N, C-alpha and C positions, 0 to 999 in steps of 0.2 A: 544719221539723218541731220539735216541742217536745222538750226534753232532760230527762234525769233523771240522778241519780247512782246508780252501781252499784259493787259490790265484786266483782271477778272473780279467778279463778285461770286463768292462761294456759297452764300446763303442769303435769304432775305434779311435786310438790315445789316449785312456784313460790311466790312471795310473793303476798299479797293486794294487789290493785291497785285503787285508787279511780279510776274512769273516768267519763266522761260518755257516755251513750248516748241514742239516740232512744227516746222512749216507744213501746213496741210496740203494735200494733193487734191486737185479738182476731180470730181466724178463726172459721169456723162451729163452734158447739158449745163455744166458749171464753169465758172471763170474764177481764176485766182488773181487777186488784185494786190499789188504792192502799195500799201497805204502811204500816202504822203501827208494827208491831213484828215482830221475827223472832228467835226463840231460836237460840242457838249450841249445837249438839249434838255429842257426841263422834263421831257418824257423819259429821259434816262433814269429818272427816279422810280419809274415803274419796275425797272430791274433792280436798282439799288435797294429799294424797300420791299420788293416782292408784291407790289400792288396788282400786277397783271397775273391772272390765274394760269397755272400750267407751265410756268417757266422751269426749265431744267437747268440746275446749277451743277458746276460752276458755269457762269455765262459771262461773255465779253460784251459790254454794251456798245452803243454807238451806231447811229443811222444817218450820219451826215458825212459821207466818206468820199474823198477824192484821191486818186492815185493813177496807176498805170496797169494795164493788163500784163501779168507776169506769166501766166500759163492758162491753157484752156483744156477742158475735158473732151471726151469723144462726142462728136456731133455738133460742136460749136463751130460755126462758120463766119459769123458776122463780127466777132471781136478778135482783133489781131494783137499779137505781142507788142508791147511798147505803146499801145494806143492809150490816150488819156481818157479815163472813165471815172465814174462815181457810182454810189448806191445811196438811195434815200430811205425814207420810212417804209414805203411800199417795197417789200423784199421778195415779191413773187406771187403768183396766182396759180390756181389749179387747172384752168382751161376747161373744166367740166361742169361746174355748178351753173345754175340758171343765169346768174349775172355774167359769168364768163362766156357762156354760150351766146349771149346777146352782145358780147363785146364790151361789157362794162367791167373791165378788170379791176378797177379801183374799188368796187363793191364786192369783190370775190368773197364768197362765204368762207373759204378756206385760205384767206390771205395770209401770207407769211410777212412778218414784220422783222426787218433787219435789226439785229441786236437783241431781239426777244425770242423769235422762233429759231434763230441760229446766231452764232457769234458775229458781232459787229466790228466796228472800226477802231476800238481801243487796242489795236495790235498792229504789228508791222506788215502782216499779210492776212488776207481774209478771203473766204470763199463765198460766192453769191450765185444764185440761179441766173442763167443768161438773160431771162426776160426782165430781170430787175436792174440790169446794168444800164448806166446812163453815159452817153457820149459827151465828153466835155470839149468845148471849143478852145482854140488858142485865144490869147488876149485877156485871159483872166487866170489868176494864180489858183493853185489848189487850195491854199488857205482861205481865199475869198469865195471860191466855188462851193466849198463844203457846206456852209450854212444855207446856201441857196437851195440845197437838195431837201430841205425840210421847211424852215421858216420862209425861204424864198418861194418855193413852189406853192406853199399854202396860201400866201398872200397874192402872188401873181395869178395863180390858176383860179382862185375864187373871184378875184376882181374881173378877170377877162370873161368869166361866165356869168356875171351878175346881172347883165342886161342894161347897164348904163352905157351911154354914148358919149363921145368926146364933147366936152363942154358942159355936161351934166355936173351937178354938185355931188361930189363923193367925199364923205367924211371918214377919217381913220381915227377910231377911238383907242387911245393908248399910244405911247411913244417908247415902247420897249423893244425886245428882240424881234417881235413880229411887226409892230407898228412902225418902226423906223424904216423897214423895208416897204411896208404898205404905202407909206407916204411917197416914197420914191417911185414905186410902180404906178400909183394913181396919177402922179404928176406926168410921168413919161408917157402914159396912155392918153393924155390930153384931157383929163377930167379937171374940173374946178375943184381943187383939192383943199379940204379943210382938215387940219390936224386938231385933235381934241386931247388934252391931257390936264393933269393937275399941277398948277404952279406956273407962274409967269417965266420962270427961268428956262423953260423948255422951248419958248417961242423962237429964239435965234436959231437953234438947231432945226426946228421944224421948217422954218423958212429956208435955211441952207439946203435942206433935203428936197425942197421943191413945193412946200405947202403955199398956197395962195393966201390962206388966212389961218390964224391960230385962235383957238378958243381955250381959255383957262377955265376949266370946270370948277375950280375952287372959288373963282371970282364971280362967275355968272352962271345962269341956267343954260347949259349947252344946248338943250333941245330948243329952247326959245330962240337962241341965237341962230340956230340952223333955220328955224321958221322965218326969220327975217330975210333969209336968202331964198325963200320959197320952199324950204325943206330939202332934205338930201335924198337923191334918187337911190343911193346906196350908203349905208353906214357899215363899215368894216370894223367889227368889234374884236380888238386884239388884247384888251386888258382883262385879266381874269377876275372880274368883280361883278357878280351877278346883279347886284342892286344898280350899279352904274350902267351895265348893259341894258337892263330892263328899262331904265329911264330914257334910253336913246330912241325908243319907238316913237316918242312924242316929237322927235325931230325929223321924222321921215316926211317926204312929199307924198302926194297921192300916187299910188302904185309903187311906193318906195319899199326897199328891202333892207331889213336888218340882217347882216351876214355875219354869223358867229363863227370865229375860228379859235377864240380863246376857250379854255375848258375849266371854268371855275367849278367847285364842288357843289354849289348850291343851285337850286332851281331858279329859273327866270320867272318873274311875275309880270305879265303883260295884260293891259286892259283890252279886252276883246272888242270894245266899241272903237278904240283907236284903229284896230286892224280892219274892222268891218267897214267903217264909214269911208276910209280912204283906200280900200283894197290893198292895204299894206300887208307885209308878210315878214316872217322870221324864218331864216334858213341857216343851216349849218353847212360846212364844207370841210372835207377830210383830206387835204393835201392833193396828191395826184400820183400817176404811174410814171414809169421811166420816160416816155415821150413828153409828158407834161414838164418833167424836170429839165429835159433837153431844151424845150421851148423857153423855159425860165432862164436858164443860164445863157442861151444865145441872145435873148432879149437884153439881159443884164450886160453882157459883154459889149453889145452894140450901142446901148444907150448910156452906159456909165453907172448903172445901179450897182452899188456895192454894199455889203454888210460892214458895219463897224465891229471890229473884232479885237480880242485880246488873246495872244498866243501863249501856250504853255507846252513844254516838252511832254512826251508821253509819260515819263516817270513822275511827273507832277500832276497826273490826272486827278488825284484826290483834291489837290489845291484848286485846280481849275473848276471842278465840280462844285466845290464849296463857294467859289466866287460866283458861279452861276446861280446856285440854289438860294443864296442869300440876296439875290437881286442887286449885287454890287457891280456887276459887269456892265460895260457899255460897248456893245450890246450883246455880243455872242462870244463865247469861249471856243477856241479851236486848239486841238492838240496837234502838235507837229512831230513828225518822226525823224529822229536823228539830227534835230536842229535845236 
């Protein structure tokens, strides 16, 4: 049997292990992907530390995968050998639960998560259910496409479903791995884009990425500054700071929406009067399914939205993960295969 390199975790809290495995064969309804790039996401800590219940170890993390179709199992007809594809967080659905029966596959009760339910992209070849596979367009490299299948689809898909119209004030709270993409998408969608972060040093980058205005949350009350603009129709919360996110509700316009995509560990504290008097709301958004990822990458390829990435070879996955988890990366780590 042919062999491949993979990076696995053998137990909760264990080290990354570079191992040699047999190249897996796709079963019915499955696709084998020759991985070219895989993003390193903060959610990979769920596997590394064992935070997600029921993980079977050893497990290969990774849910920001870009590559090409290498082989298909029985019954697969839409994916062709050599086709550029990827896989994101949403790694498949059951088609049978109430959400699936209503076509809401993203809320499948039995959702599979790539890199958690089955081995992900920290390896040279991986297997995915055909419904989880994402077609990638030409005009964008695999290295740049990979993070768009998690951080990208989360920000793009949440913003396009938030109810704001072109010209509305949309604020992006945070300028990290999610936020630097959120600013780009908001700008390209035609919103009056306001970037909010801590420190004046981030202003040049925010403007470079398309922000019309920048608010330094260390220097001023960000919510009050938003109210000077009439309030924000949408505030996309990408910074994992519950206290800071909670304060953003005061910056919403009437009928405004605080859209939470960051996942801090503490509860939000929101003044109900603020919500009631202005018909304001707080919503969450959980990424998207394969067609949403396809829309994200096509939009990015066409408009020039790109993640800022740092590349590491597969054998340096541990170093790349540490760069990510320490928040030193600007702004996404991507593992590359054979380069």
